[in-house]
N, C-alpha and C positions, 0 to 999 in steps of 0.2 A: 504493500500500500504506500509506504513512504518512498520506496525506490521509484514508483511511478508518479511521484509528486502529488499524491492524493493524501492530504494530511488529516488526521483525526480531529474531530471536534470534541466538545465537552462530553457529549453522550458516549462517544466511542471510548474516550479515556476512562469514563466512569465504569463502563462494562469491563474494560481490560483490568482495571484495578480490582474490581470485585472478583473476576474469574481467577486472576493470578493469586489473589489473597487466599481464596478457598483452596487452591492447589499448593499453597506454601511456596510460591515462586515470586515473591515480591522483589527480590534482587533482580530478577530478569526484567521486571518492569522498568527498573532504573536504567538498565542497559538500553531499553527502547527509548526512554526519555533522553538519554545521552545522544542517541542517533538523531532524535528530533530536534535537539537543541542546536541553535545556530541556523536552522533551515527556516523556511517561511511557514513556520508552524507555531502558533501560540498555544502552548500547553497550559491548560487551566491550573495555575500554580497552587491555588488553594486545595484542589483535589489531590494533586501530586504530593504536596507537602504534608497534608493532614492524613489522608487515607494510607499512604505508603508508610510513613513513619509511625503513625498510631498502630497500624497493623503489626509492625515489628515489635513495638514496645509491648503491645498486648500479648504477643507470643513470648514475651520475656527475652527476646533477642536484642537486648538493649545495646550491647556492644556493636552489633550490626547496624542498629538504628543510628548510633553515634557516628559511625564511619559514613553511612549514607548521608547523614545531615552535613557532614564536613564536605562531601562532594558537592552537595547542593549549594553550600556557602561559596565554594570556589567558583561555581558556575553562575553565581548571582541569581539563583533560583529561589532564595529565601528573602522575600521582600515584604513581609507583613508581620504584625505582632503575633498572630497565631503561630506562624512558623517558628519565630524566635522562641516563643514560649515552649514549643515542642523540643527545641534544641536544649534549652535549659532543663526541661523535664528529663530528657534522656541522660544528660550529664549528672544531674542530681541522683537519678535512679541508680547509676553505677558508682555513686559515692565520690565523684570527681567535682567537688564543690568549687575548687579554684578555677577549673575550666568553665564551669557553669557561670561563675561570676564574670569571667572575661567575656563570655558570649553576651551576658546581660548588659555589661558596660558598652559593648559594641552596639547592641540594640538601641541603647539610649543615645549613643553618638549619631546613629543614623536617623534620629528624630522620632523614634517610636517611644511610646509611653509604657511605663511599667504597669502591671496589673496585679490584682489581689492574688490571682492564681500563682504567678511567679514568686511573689513575696512569700506566700505560704509554702511553696516548694523549698525555698531557701531556709525558712524557719524550721520546717520539718527535717531537712537535711542536716542542719547544724544541731538540732536537738538529738537526732539519731547518733551523732558523733559526740554528744555530751558537751558541745561548745555553746553553753548557755548564753554567755554575754553577747556573742555574735547573733544568736537567734533573737534575743531581746532587742539588739540594735536594729535588726531588720524590721521588727515589729514597730519600733519607734519611727523608723524611716518611712514605713508604710503609712502610718497614721499622719505623719508630717506632710505627705503628698495627697492627703485626703482620700486614701484608700481604706476601706473598712475591712478589718479581719473578719473571718467567719469561724464557725465552730471548730473545724479541723485545725485552724491556726492555734487556737487556745488549747485544744486537746494535746497537741504536741508539747506545748509549754508546761501544762500541768503535769504531764508524765515525766518529762526530763527533770523538772524542779523537784518532784517527789522522789525520784530515784537518787538525786543528789542530796536529799535531806533538806532541801530549801522549802520547807513546808509553808512558811508564811507567804512566799511567792506563789506557791501552788494555790493556796486559798484565795489570794488576791486575784489571780487569773480566773479562778472559778467564779468569784463574785462578779468580775467584769463580764464574763460570759452571760451570767444570769441577767445582769443589768441590760445587756444588749439584746436580750430575748432569745439567747441560745441555751441549749441544754447540753451539758458535758456528756461525753460518751461513757459507757459503763466501764470500759477498760481504763480510762483516765481516772475516773473516780475511785475505782478499786485500787489503783496504784497509790493514790493519795491516802485513802483510808488505811491501806496496809501499813504505810509508814507512820501515820498518825497513831494508830493503835500500837504499833511496835514501840513508839516513844511514850506510851502510857497516856495518850490523849484521845481515848475512845469517845469521851463525852463531846468533844469538839467535832469529831467525825459524825457522831449521831445527830448533833444539832444541824450540821451541814446537810445530812441526809433528809431531815425533816423539811428544810427549805427546798431542796431539790425535788422531793416528792410532790410538793405543791406546784412545781413548775413543769411537771410531766415526766420527770426522770423515772426510768424503769430499771430498778436494781436487779441483780441476779443472786444466786446462792452465795457466790464469793463475797458480795458486798456485805451480806449479813454475817457470813462466817468471820470476816475480819473484825466486825464490830463486836460480835459475841466474844471472840477470843480476846479482843482488846479489853472489854469489861472484865472478863475472867482474870486477866493478867493483873488488874489492879484490885481484884476482890470485890467488884461491884455486883452484888447478887441481883439487885433490882434491875440493873441494866441488862444483865445476861438473860434473865427470865423474860423481860419485856420484849427483847429482840427475838428470843426463841419463839415466843407466842406469835409474833409478827410473821416469822418464817412459816409457822404452821398455817396461819391464815392465808398466806400466799401460796401454799402447797409446795414450798421449797423443801428439798430433802437435806437435812442437816448432815454435815460431814464429820469425820472423826475429831476434828479440832473443836467443833461445837459441842459434841458429846463429852469431850475431855473437860471443857470449861464447865459444863453442867455437873460433872462428877466432883470437880475439885472445889466448887464454891460451897 
């Protein structure tokens, strides 16, 4: 088709992407794009950049996606915010935060604006590596440019601060989430409650749970297990029994830690 100078339009490209994606031959599509590049053919760049790269990332072939994106950058095929965001996503996904930051800075130099998705990617990436100060720095920068963080942004920060024992910071981020109308994830809250109870502060965790339940938070067995164990650790019989009965009402199955707390009080 290309050799006879009949160039594909948007519909043709869409069909090719779909077919090659299903067959696991996305790299072959890039070779086709290479042949089309420079000819009198305007490949719909949004389709190329998003479908092709997203497909690879979805298949967890992130290294391949990063190489593919580099080729696209070299050929000036990445020309919009969505495309740059995908490049950052791929770099963060493989843990290469320095390279992701370079791409982000290039994106800004080319006149494109940052977005909440990219900022949250960096915050999540830095949190995963335990680099709390840098994560908080990105949150502050994000808000300084009038971009609003969303639930995932705060969940990352609650988890990493809890793991590092910075529980006041975790509680602060939890309160900010609630104020903004978000409900923390169960995994983030469980991480925070685990550390609070470990430090003998089950009462504060319990008070936080009461507030969260009013906002629509849905706890799981682990949430209650941490609290019961925490109350048991400080010998608070009333607290242990109260939460145990709440577990029964919610039809949660107590684990060995809960039963141990019931036995020792």
